[in-house]
N, C-alpha and C positions, 0 to 999 in steps of 0.2 A: 504494500500500500504506500502510495506517495502523496505528499502534500506539496503543492506548488508554493513558491515564495510568498510570504505574507506582505501585506501592504499596511502602512501605518500612517495615520494622520494626527496632527497635533492641534489642540484648541488654542485659544488666545493666551492661555496661561502656560503654554508650552508642555502641557501634560498630554499623554496619549489618550485620545478620546475613544479610539477603537482600533482593533487589529483584525484584519480579515483573513480568514483561512479559506483557501480555495477548496473545491470539491475533493473529497478523499476518494481516489479511484479504487477499483477492485484490485486486490493483491494482498501481500503479506506485511505484517509488522513484526519486527524482532525486538522485544523489550527485555533488557538485561538490568537487573537490580542487585543490590547486595543485602543479603539476609544475615544478620549478625549471629543468629542462633536458630536452632530448630523451633524454639518456643516463640520466636518473634512472629507476629501476625503479618500477613502479606497485604491484606486489604483488598483482595480480589475474590469474587465469588463465581462459581460455575453452576450451570444448570443443564439438564438433559430431560426432555419430555418422555423419551422412551429409550430402553437399553440399546436399540438399534440406531438411534438418532445421534448426530454429532454433538459434542460438548461445546457449549457456547458460554461467553462471559455474561454473567447476570448482574454483577455489581462491581463498582470500583470505588473504594473508600476515598473520601476527600483527603484523608491524612495517610493513606496507604502508600506502599512502596511503588506501586505502578501508576500513581498519578503523574500525568504529563509525560507518559512514555509512548503515547500514540495508540495504545490499546483503547478500544471502545466497547461499550456494552452492546451485545448482540453479535460480536465477532465469533467466528468458529475457532476453537483452540486446536492448533495443529500438533504442537509438541510442548513438553515441559522438560527443561534441562536436557534436550537432545533425545528424549524418549517420545516417540510417536504415540499419540493417544487415540489414534483411530481404532475403534473397537473396544476402547476402555469404557468402564462405567464412570459416572461422575465421581463416585466415592474413591475409586482407584486413582483418578487424575488429581483429586484434592490431596490424596496421601503423598503424591510426588511433591506437591508444594510444601506440605508440612515437614517432610523429611529433608528438604533442601537446607543447606547451610553454606554460607559464602555466596558466590555468584549464583543467581537464579535467572534463567532465561525462559521466557514464554513466547512462543511464536503463534500468532493468530492471523486469520484472514477474514476478509469480508467479501460477500458475493453481491452486495448491494452498494451502489454508489451513495456515499454518505456525505453530507455537507456539514462542515464544522465551522462555526463562527464564534470567535472569542473577542469580546469587547471589554472596555474598562469602565466600570461604574464607580464614580467618585464617592458616592454615598448611597445608603439605602433609599433615601428620598429622591434620588435622581430617576427620572423617567427613562425607561429603556426604549420606548417607542415600538414595542412588539405586542401583538394581540393574539390570543389563542381562542379556539372554538372547539366545541365537542357536541355533536348532535344528540348523543345519549350517553349514559354512564358506561356502556359497553363499547362505545366507539373510540377510536384513537383521537388524540388531541392534535389538531392541525393549526398551522399559522393562519390567522384570519386578517391580520393587518400589519403593515410595516411603515411607520411614519417616515416621511421624506427627510425630516431633520432628526430622526431617532438614531440611537447608537448602532442599530443593525442595518441602517439604510444602505451602506456601501458594502455589505457582505453578500455572499451568494445564497443566503436564505431567500426563499420565495413564498408568497402567499399560496396556500394549498398543500405545502409540505407537511408531512407528519413529524411531530416532535418526538425524538427518541430519548433524549436526556437533557437535563439542565444541571450544569456544574457537576457532571459525573453521576447524577442520580437518575436512574431509569424511571421514566414517567408512565410506563406501561401499567395500566390499572389505576392510574391517578384520575381524580376529577380535574376539570379545567381550573377550578378555583385553587386547588392544591398546587398545581403546576405554576400558576400565576404567582402564588405566594413565594415559591422558590426564587422566581425572578425578582420579586420585590425585596426579598431578604438579602439578596446578593450585594456584596460590597467588594470593590476591587475587580479582579478578573471574573467575567461572566461568560461561560461557554454554553452555547446551545447547539446540539447535534440534531440534524433533521434528515429525512430521506423521503422518497416518494411513498405515497400510501400504497397498501397492498393492491396489486393489480394496476397501479398507476405508473406515471413516468414523469421525469423532469428532463425535458428536451432542451439542450443548449446548442444553438447554431449561430453562424456568423453571416449577417446580411450586409453585403458590401455597400449597398446604397438603398435608398427608399424605393427606387424603381425596380430593384431586383425582385423577381417572383419567388415566393416561398414554396410553391408547389403543394399547398395544403388548402382544403376547402372546408369551411365551417357551415353548420346548418342549425336550424331551430324550427321544429315542426309547428310549434305554437309559441306565441309571445311569452307565455308563462313557463315554457320548457327551458331546461338548461341548454347552453350552446355546446354542440358536440362536433367531433371530427367526422366528416362524411367521405373525404377522399384524401389520399396522400400520394403524390406523384412518385413514380419509381426513381426519377432523376431529380427530384426536388430536394430542397434543403433538409426537410424532415424525414427523408426516406429511411434512414437508419438511426433515427433519433430515440427510438423507444416509444414514441406516440403510436397509437393504433386507431384504426377507423372504429368509431363507436364510442371512443372515450369522451368524457365530459371535460371541457376546458375550464379550469379553475382560475387561472391567471395568465396574463401575458405581460412579461416584464414588470411584474409586481402590480399590474392593474387587475383588480378583481373583476372577473367576468360575470359573476353571479347576477348582477342587476343590469347587464348589458344585453342588447339585442344582437343577433348574429351579424348584421351589417356594422354595428358599432365595434364589435370584436374584430371583424375583418379590417376595419379602419385602423385599429391599434396596431395590427400586424403591418399594414402598409406603411404607417408612419415610423415604424421601428427602423433603426439603422445601427449597424455594429452587432454587438452581442444581443441575441434574442433568446429569452428563456420562456418556454411554455410549460405550464404544469397541468397534467391531465390526471384524471381519476376514473374509476369505473362509473358508467352512467347511472345516475339516480334521478328518477322522475319525481320531482318535488310536488307535483299535483296529487300524488298518491298518498302524501302524508296525512294521517288522520288526526282527529282531535284526541285529547287525552283520554277520553272515555271509550275509545274505540279499539283499544288493544285487546288481544285474547286474554283469557283469565290467567293470572299469574305472571303476565309479561308486562314489562314497562312500556309506557306510551312513547310516542315520538318516532315510531317505525313506519313502514310502508306496506300497504296491502297490495296483493297482486295474485297471480295464478302460478301454481307449481305443477309442471308436467312430471309424472312419476310412473314407475312400472307397477301397475295395479292389476285388478282382475281382467279388465278389458284388454290391456296389452298382453297379458299372459295367454288369454284365449286366442288372440291373433297369432301369437308365437306358436301355440300348439297346432292350430290349423295349418299354419305355414310349414311346420316341420313335417306334417303328414303329406303335404303336397310338394314341398320343395326340398325337404331335408334340413340339415343343420344350418345352411345359410339363412334360414328364416329367423334364427336367433338374433340376427342383426336388428330386428325390430326393436330390441331393447334400447338401441341407441336413439330411437325416436319414440319415446313413450306416448301412449294415447290417452292415458288416464289424466284427469285434471282436477285439482282441488284448490280451494282458497288458501292462501298462505300470507304470512306476515313476516317481513324482514326487519330486524332490529340490529343495527350495526352490521356485522358480517354473519349473523345467525338467522336461521329460518325456522319459523314455527307454523303449525297448522292452526285453524280457527279455534281449536279447543285448548291451545296453549302448549301442545306437545312439540318438543324440539325435533326438528327434521334433519338438521345438519348445517354445515357451513354454506352460506348462500352462494358463494362462488362455485361450489361443487354441485349445486342443484340447478335445475332448469326453472328459473324464476322470471316471470314477466310482470313488471309493475302495472298496476291498474290506474286508469284516470279517475275512477269513481271516487268522490270525496265526501259523500254525504254520510254513509253509515257502513259499518263492517258487515260481512255476511252473517246470516243467522247461524248461531252455533249448532243448533240441532239440525239445520238443513244444509250442512256443509257438503259440497259436491266432492266426489272422489273419482 
């Protein structure tokens, strides 16, 4: 993992107002520290969701040995003191840390482009000029605003990015207010690490002049719908940028697109010159958001109603008839389920109308609904 050269500005008092860290590219970081004894705490935590999953960094203490080493929360641990931890359990990897004495080297890597911005906050009372948002307690915290005269104005953070950590503290599972409090309480160096939301992208291209074509088309089916990407030219600027057709456009050069029409968003692109950053995320139909009383039983409000295609009785019957007529190829029908039921998406989780958890929304066939008046009747849920 590499970080390009930092830029620094000084205010009228000659003090550093902010330092900008460029995007951290995918790659490896080698962090070597000195552990005075086996009993000394390292200040680094590991996690592993499943024994077959890789081990990742879950925490980095503000006063730990690995602070300012380049390691980041969420990185995959490759080795500890030269021992490859591939196939290790979390407990076994931690034991390597505990047994170390003297030089201790941890190698970790990231498969996601991460943006690290470090600024200098002169006092707790100083405004940082960064805003966070969170649609529901289960959703990730994202950057909602960046003041033009704020500390983070000249960093590579962008509206729509997901906040990973604040001053080394992982904000996964945090509420928006708790994450904001970390920013407010900071004094001196303040580091915010961000990345694209799951399924999203942060596309950075260079536009030589305002007249240069970007090779991207934006659309909006309805004035109240989000602006989304409808076409990307194979030879255009955004061809290999990570943006995909169908993604919702969150911001263009830190201009929030949420309240813009498609022509207005296109105009922002046309007027851009030099470095152009477009933040995209999975499409969300905001017209489908229900009122607080319309969530399924036992599920929090603030989600989206829609339809979920799934393999049920109708699909299974078609598969059976198909196998009798065409043999095993008929099993491919499972790829195009025919059964349909009402579903509710909250964050990245999907529930049926009775409140039963169905799975991760990205892995299910979910189609947002435009209906906004009332949820489906629980007893009359279609399957």
